[in-house]
C-alpha positions in Angstrom: -36.5 33.7 -46.6 -39.4 36.7 -45.2 -37.0 39.3 -46.2 -36.1 38.3 -49.7 -39.7 38.0 -50.2 -40.3 40.8 -49.4 -37.1 42.6 -50.8 -38.4 41.1 -54.1 -41.3 42.5 -54.2 -40.6 46.2 -54.7 -38.4 45.6 -57.2 -40.7 43.7 -59.2 -43.1 46.9 -58.8 -40.0 49.3 -59.1 -38.9 47.7 -62.1 -43.1 48.2 -64.0 -42.7 51.2 -62.5 -39.8 52.0 -64.2 -40.9 50.6 -67.3 -44.1 52.4 -67.5 -42.6 55.7 -67.0 -40.2 54.8 -70.1 -43.5 53.8 -72.2 -44.7 57.0 -71.1 -43.1 59.5 -73.1 -42.4 57.1 -75.5 -46.3 56.7 -76.1 -47.0 60.7 -75.2 -44.1 60.8 -78.0 -46.3 58.8 -80.4 -49.1 60.2 -80.2 -47.7 63.6 -80.5 -46.3 62.6 -84.4 -49.7 60.7 -85.0 -51.0 64.1 -84.5 -48.7 66.1 -86.6 -49.0 63.5 -88.9 -52.8 64.0 -88.7 -52.4 68.0 -88.9 -50.0 67.6 -92.3 -52.2 65.3 -93.3 -55.5 67.7 -93.3 -53.1 70.6 -94.9 -52.1 68.7 -97.6 -55.9 67.7 -98.6 -57.1 71.3 -98.2 -54.0 72.9 -99.9 -54.8 69.8 -103.4 -58.4 71.2 -103.1 -57.5 74.4 -103.5 -54.7 73.9 -105.6 -57.6 72.1 -108.1 -59.6 74.7 -107.2 -57.5 76.7 -108.2 -56.8 75.1 -112.0 -59.9 74.5 -112.7 -60.8 78.1 -112.3 -58.1 79.2 -114.5 -59.0 77.0 -117.5 -62.5 78.6 -116.9 -60.9 81.8 -117.1 -58.9 81.0 -120.1 -62.0 79.6 -121.7 -63.8 82.5 -120.8 -61.1 84.8 -122.5 -61.0 83.3 -125.8 -64.3 83.0 -126.3 -64.9 86.9 -125.3 -61.9 86.9 -128.2 -63.7 85.3 -130.9 -66.9 86.5 -129.9 -65.6 90.3 -130.9 -63.8 89.2 -134.1 -67.1 88.0 -135.2 -69.1 90.9 -134.2 -66.2 92.8 -135.9 -67.1 90.8 -138.9 -70.7 92.1 -138.9 -70.7 94.7 -140.7 -68.8 93.4 -143.9 -71.5 90.3 -143.9 -74.3 93.3 -144.1 -73.0 94.9 -146.8 -72.9 91.6 -149.1 -76.7 91.2 -147.8 -77.0 94.9 -149.2 -75.5 93.4 -152.0 -76.9 90.6 -152.9 -80.5 92.4 -152.4 -79.2 95.3 -155.1 -77.7 92.9 -157.6 -80.8 90.7 -157.4 -82.6 92.5 -160.4 -78.9 93.0 -161.7 -77.9 91.6 -165.6 -74.4 91.1 -164.3 -74.7 87.6 -163.5 -70.8 87.6 -162.5 -71.2 90.1 -160.0 -74.4 88.8 -158.7 -72.3 85.1 -158.3 -69.0 86.3 -157.1 -70.5 88.0 -154.1 -72.9 85.1 -153.6 -69.7 82.8 -153.0 -68.0 85.3 -150.5 -71.3 85.5 -148.7 -71.7 82.0 -148.7 -67.9 81.3 -147.7 -68.0 84.0 -145.3 -71.2 82.8 -144.0 -69.9 78.7 -144.2 -67.5 79.5 -142.0 -68.7 82.4 -139.0 -71.0 79.2 -138.5 -68.4 76.6 -138.3 -67.5 78.6 -135.4 -71.5 79.0 -133.5 -72.7 81.8 -135.2 -76.6 81.3 -136.5 -78.6 83.7 -137.9 -81.7 85.0 -136.3 -84.8 84.3 -138.5 -87.2 87.3 -137.4 -89.4 87.7 -141.2 -92.8 86.3 -140.4 -92.0 86.0 -136.4 -94.0 86.8 -133.4 -92.5 90.2 -132.3 -89.9 88.6 -129.7 -87.5 91.2 -126.9 -85.3 88.3 -126.4 -84.5 88.7 -130.2 -85.6 91.1 -131.8 -85.6 95.3 -131.6 -88.0 97.2 -132.8 -87.1 100.0 -135.4 -90.1 101.1 -135.9 -94.3 100.1 -136.5 -96.2 99.8 -139.3 -100.1 99.1 -140.4 -100.1 95.9 -140.7 -101.5 95.1 -144.2 -103.7 92.2 -142.6 -105.1 91.9 -139.5 -103.2 88.4 -138.2 -99.7 90.4 -139.3 -100.5 92.8 -136.0 -97.5 92.4 -133.4 -95.3 90.3 -136.5 -92.5 91.2 -137.9 -92.8 92.5 -141.3 -90.0 93.6 -142.0 -86.0 92.9 -141.4 -84.0 95.6 -141.5 -80.7 94.7 -140.1 -80.4 91.1 -139.2 -79.6 89.4 -135.5 -77.1 87.0 -134.9 -76.2 84.2 -132.3 -73.4 82.8 -131.4 -73.5 79.7 -129.6 -76.6 80.0 -128.3 -76.5 83.9 -127.1 -77.1 87.2 -128.6 -74.6 88.4 -130.3 -76.4 91.3 -131.8 -80.5 91.8 -131.9 -82.4 91.7 -135.4 -83.3 95.4 -136.0 -86.9 95.4 -137.6 -90.3 96.4 -137.9 -93.6 95.6 -136.6 -96.8 95.1 -138.0 -99.6 97.9 -136.0 
């Protein structure tokens, strides 16, 4: 009987050892697949983040391009506004009411349209000279002490487009 016990013990041990050997390759394969899945997931997350960055950057570039095109178009219309302003100044003292009203109507409509697109004139007359908004064309002796360093005449109106300088106001500064 003792021989049977001895024979059975090694058989049980060999069965356990063979099960471990069978589990080991499977366990190893599972770990390899888990590692591969983890690497692929990381790769996917990075790729997704890169794509989102690309999409955001493309949208920003498109917006900048549209804004730049709008700014160029509006900048091209500024000489027309200048001509309308000069015509209105000349027609102020004219007896031709129809010409004055027609020019004023054209100027007003054009200005309203451009304002709806973000254009706004820079208020310069009577303001303290500011290099952020004004370009000094010349200095002129100030009629009074309180007008020194102030804008006493506007040669050309300056404009902001969406809060950014489109054209500086050309001014005469009191000296």
